[in-house]
ZADO-1210 file (C-alpha; in nm, 4 decimals, padded with zeros to 6 digits):
<atoms>
<atom x="02.6972" y="00.3799" z="-02.9191" code="MET" pos="1"/>
<atom x="02.7039" y="00.1484" z="-02.6360" code="ARG" pos="2"/>
<atom x="02.5730" y="-00.2540" z="-02.7004" code="GLY" pos="3"/>
<atom x="02.3398" y="-00.3986" z="-02.4455" code="LYS" pos="4"/>
<atom x="02.5254" y="-00.5525" z="-02.1724" code="VAL" pos="5"/>
<atom x="02.3600" y="-00.9497" z="-02.1270" code="ALA" pos="6"/>
<atom x="02.2784" y="-01.0109" z="-01.7725" code="ARG" pos="7"/>
<atom x="02.2403" y="-01.3778" z="-01.5922" code="THR" pos="8"/>
<atom x="01.9368" y="-01.3981" z="-01.4327" code="GLU" pos="9"/>
<atom x="01.9571" y="-01.5032" z="-01.0186" code="ARG" pos="10"/>
<atom x="01.7987" y="-01.7881" z="-00.8776" code="VAL" pos="11"/>
<atom x="01.7848" y="-01.7901" z="-00.4762" code="LEU" pos="12"/>
<atom x="01.7463" y="-02.1732" z="-00.4728" code="CYS" pos="13"/>
<atom x="01.6847" y="-02.2791" z="-00.0480" code="ILE" pos="14"/>
<atom x="01.7299" y="-02.6669" z="00.0577" code="SER" pos="15"/>
<atom x="01.7510" y="-02.8295" z="00.3627" code="TRP" pos="16"/>
<atom x="01.9831" y="-03.1101" z="00.2582" code="GLU" pos="17"/>
<atom x="02.3198" y="-03.0919" z="00.1046" code="PRO" pos="18"/>
<atom x="02.3653" y="-03.2635" z="-00.1581" code="ASN" pos="19"/>
<atom x="02.0318" y="-03.1461" z="-00.3542" code="LEU" pos="20"/>
<atom x="02.1689" y="-02.7953" z="-00.3105" code="ALA" pos="21"/>
<atom x="02.4379" y="-02.8889" z="-00.4817" code="ILE" pos="22"/>
<atom x="02.3198" y="-03.1227" z="-00.7328" code="THR" pos="23"/>
<atom x="02.0438" y="-02.8118" z="-00.7912" code="ARG" pos="24"/>
<atom x="02.3464" y="-02.5459" z="-00.7348" code="ARG" pos="25"/>
<atom x="02.5233" y="-02.7090" z="-01.0497" code="MET" pos="26"/>
<atom x="02.2179" y="-02.8010" z="-01.2626" code="LEU" pos="27"/>
<atom x="02.0864" y="-02.4407" z="-01.2799" code="LEU" pos="28"/>
<atom x="02.4978" y="-02.3239" z="-01.3105" code="GLY" pos="29"/>
<atom x="02.5218" y="-02.5510" z="-01.6482" code="ARG" pos="30"/>
<atom x="02.2041" y="-02.4240" z="-01.7467" code="ALA" pos="31"/>
<atom x="02.3486" y="-02.0647" z="-01.7379" code="GLY" pos="32"/>
<atom x="02.1805" y="-01.9094" z="-01.4556" code="TYR" pos="33"/>
<atom x="02.3407" y="-01.7263" z="-01.1754" code="GLU" pos="34"/>
<atom x="02.2593" y="-01.9049" z="-00.8166" code="VAL" pos="35"/>
<atom x="02.2286" y="-01.7712" z="-00.4874" code="ILE" pos="36"/>
<atom x="02.2393" y="-02.0922" z="-00.1934" code="SER" pos="37"/>
<atom x="02.1138" y="-02.1829" z="00.0900" code="ALA" pos="38"/>
<atom x="02.1078" y="-02.4773" z="00.3217" code="LEU" pos="39"/>
<atom x="01.8863" y="-02.4753" z="00.5877" code="GLY" pos="40"/>
<atom x="01.6684" y="-02.1953" z="00.7696" code="GLU" pos="41"/>
<atom x="01.9278" y="-01.9673" z="00.8838" code="ALA" pos="42"/>
<atom x="02.0937" y="-01.9302" z="00.5200" code="GLU" pos="43"/>
<atom x="01.7562" y="-01.8792" z="00.3899" code="ALA" pos="44"/>
<atom x="01.6499" y="-01.6250" z="00.6123" code="ARG" pos="45"/>
<atom x="01.9297" y="-01.4219" z="00.5454" code="LEU" pos="46"/>
<atom x="01.9391" y="-01.4878" z="00.1794" code="LEU" pos="47"/>
<atom x="01.5934" y="-01.3818" z="00.1574" code="CYS" pos="48"/>
<atom x="01.6762" y="-01.0857" z="00.1610" code="MET" pos="49"/>
<atom x="01.8987" y="-01.0950" z="-00.1457" code="ASP" pos="50"/>
<atom x="01.8064" y="-00.9521" z="-00.5216" code="ASP" pos="51"/>
<atom x="01.6964" y="-01.2729" z="-00.7023" code="ALA" pos="52"/>
<atom x="01.4842" y="-01.3441" z="-01.0058" code="ASP" pos="53"/>
<atom x="01.3071" y="-01.6173" z="-00.8769" code="LEU" pos="54"/>
<atom x="01.3051" y="-01.7964" z="-00.5700" code="MET" pos="55"/>
<atom x="01.3372" y="-02.1779" z="-00.5535" code="VAL" pos="56"/>
<atom x="01.1894" y="-02.4065" z="-00.2823" code="LEU" pos="57"/>
<atom x="01.3398" y="-02.7515" z="-00.2567" code="GLY" pos="58"/>
<atom x="01.0855" y="-03.0159" z="-00.1343" code="HIS" pos="59"/>
<atom x="01.2835" y="-03.1111" z="00.1410" code="SER" pos="60"/>
<atom x="01.1885" y="-02.7539" z="00.3250" code="VAL" pos="61"/>
<atom x="00.9284" y="-02.8041" z="00.5184" code="PRO" pos="62"/>
<atom x="00.5576" y="-02.6866" z="00.4026" code="GLN" pos="63"/>
<atom x="00.5293" y="-02.4351" z="00.7198" code="ASP" pos="64"/>
<atom x="00.9350" y="-02.3255" z="00.6034" code="LYS" pos="65"/>
<atom x="00.8100" y="-02.2106" z="00.2863" code="LYS" pos="66"/>
<atom x="00.5397" y="-02.0030" z="00.3829" code="GLN" pos="67"/>
<atom x="00.7575" y="-01.7715" z="00.6316" code="ILE" pos="68"/>
<atom x="01.0267" y="-01.7906" z="00.3622" code="LEU" pos="69"/>
<atom x="00.8010" y="-01.6782" z="00.0756" code="ILE" pos="70"/>
<atom x="00.6660" y="-01.3867" z="00.2992" code="GLU" pos="71"/>
<atom x="01.0034" y="-01.2707" z="00.3854" code="LEU" pos="72"/>
<atom x="01.1378" y="-01.2791" z="00.0333" code="PHE" pos="73"/>
<atom x="00.7544" y="-01.0847" z="-00.0668" code="ARG" pos="74"/>
<atom x="00.8687" y="-00.8319" z="00.2099" code="ARG" pos="75"/>
<atom x="01.0728" y="-00.6911" z="-00.1100" code="HIS" pos="76"/>
<atom x="01.0860" y="-00.8600" z="-00.4108" code="SER" pos="77"/>
<atom x="00.7753" y="-00.9165" z="-00.6410" code="PRO" pos="78"/>
<atom x="00.9832" y="-01.2301" z="-00.8006" code="ALA" pos="79"/>
<atom x="00.8377" y="-01.5508" z="-00.8611" code="PRO" pos="80"/>
<atom x="00.8570" y="-01.8232" z="-00.6373" code="VAL" pos="81"/>
<atom x="00.8886" y="-02.2166" z="-00.7685" code="LEU" pos="82"/>
<atom x="00.7749" y="-02.4525" z="-00.4533" code="SER" pos="83"/>
<atom x="00.9285" y="-02.8396" z="-00.5956" code="LEU" pos="84"/>
<atom x="00.6747" y="-03.0653" z="-00.3948" code="LEU" pos="85"/>
<atom x="00.6910" y="-03.4423" z="-00.2885" code="ARG" pos="86"/>
<atom x="00.4340" y="-03.6807" z="-00.4170" code="ALA" pos="87"/>
<atom x="00.0926" y="-03.5481" z="-00.3052" code="GLY" pos="88"/>
<atom x="00.2020" y="-03.2523" z="-00.1867" code="GLN" pos="89"/>
<atom x="-00.0219" y="-02.9502" z="-00.2494" code="ARG" pos="90"/>
<atom x="00.0606" y="-02.5752" z="-00.4396" code="LYS" pos="91"/>
<atom x="00.0686" y="-02.3289" z="-00.1464" code="LEU" pos="92"/>
<atom x="-00.1074" y="-02.0322" z="-00.2541" code="PRO" pos="93"/>
<atom x="00.2193" y="-01.7928" z="-00.2060" code="GLN" pos="94"/>
<atom x="00.3881" y="-01.9485" z="-00.4638" code="ALA" pos="95"/>
<atom x="00.3978" y="-01.8576" z="-00.7951" code="THR" pos="96"/>
<atom x="00.4290" y="-02.2560" z="-00.9622" code="VAL" pos="97"/>
<atom x="00.4152" y="-02.5751" z="-00.7773" code="ALA" pos="98"/>
<atom x="00.5527" y="-02.8845" z="-00.9858" code="VAL" pos="99"/>
<atom x="00.6676" y="-03.2365" z="-00.8746" code="GLU" pos="100"/>
<atom x="01.0361" y="-03.2653" z="-01.0651" code="ALA" pos="101"/>
<atom x="01.1270" y="-03.5804" z="-01.0328" code="VAL" pos="102"/>
<atom x="01.3986" y="-03.5956" z="-01.3043" code="GLN" pos="103"/>
<atom x="01.6431" y="-03.2981" z="-01.3406" code="PRO" pos="104"/>
<atom x="01.5225" y="-03.2030" z="-01.6279" code="GLU" pos="105"/>
<atom x="01.2000" y="-03.1179" z="-01.5118" code="ASP" pos="106"/>
<atom x="01.3425" y="-02.9317" z="-01.2284" code="PHE" pos="107"/>
<atom x="01.5498" y="-02.7219" z="-01.5513" code="ILE" pos="108"/>
<atom x="01.2380" y="-02.6921" z="-01.7015" code="GLN" pos="109"/>
<atom x="01.0179" y="-02.5535" z="-01.4990" code="ALA" pos="110"/>
<atom x="01.2766" y="-02.3031" z="-01.3998" code="VAL" pos="111"/>
<atom x="01.2990" y="-02.2197" z="-01.7728" code="ARG" pos="112"/>
<atom x="00.9305" y="-02.2081" z="-01.7827" code="ASN" pos="113"/>
<atom x="00.9170" y="-01.9243" z="-01.5634" code="ILE" pos="114"/>
<atom x="01.2300" y="-01.7844" z="-01.5767" code="LEU" pos="115"/>
<atom x="01.3669" y="-01.7714" z="-01.9410" code="PRO" pos="116"/>
<atom x="01.7355" y="-01.7266" z="-02.0112" code="LEU" pos="117"/>
<atom x="01.7741" y="-01.3421" z="-02.2584" code="SER" pos="118"/>
<atom x="01.9235" y="-01.4163" z="-02.5452" code="ALA" pos="119"/>
</atoms>
């Protein structure tokens, strides 16, 4: 009888700022997620076509670009979308969840709330 193979949850993480992209990739990797990282609009548009269990849009991504990227992602995936917000920003209706994640722990907890890791 074959055992069940654990699957790592894949997170597509999009940012406009290199240092934030590196930090989020590190945090998600340490938390046990497989990370697909996109920096800037060109990479984000390409990687929106990849399979992912969650799409994270960093607070550095402009709101109008977030809308476009969510639409591209939704063409092939029903997976949830987490939008990180700057203070005072509102959640886009297309995003599944939006949070102001000031501390790294807040960010990881928001991801875990949406996409718990399989045991």
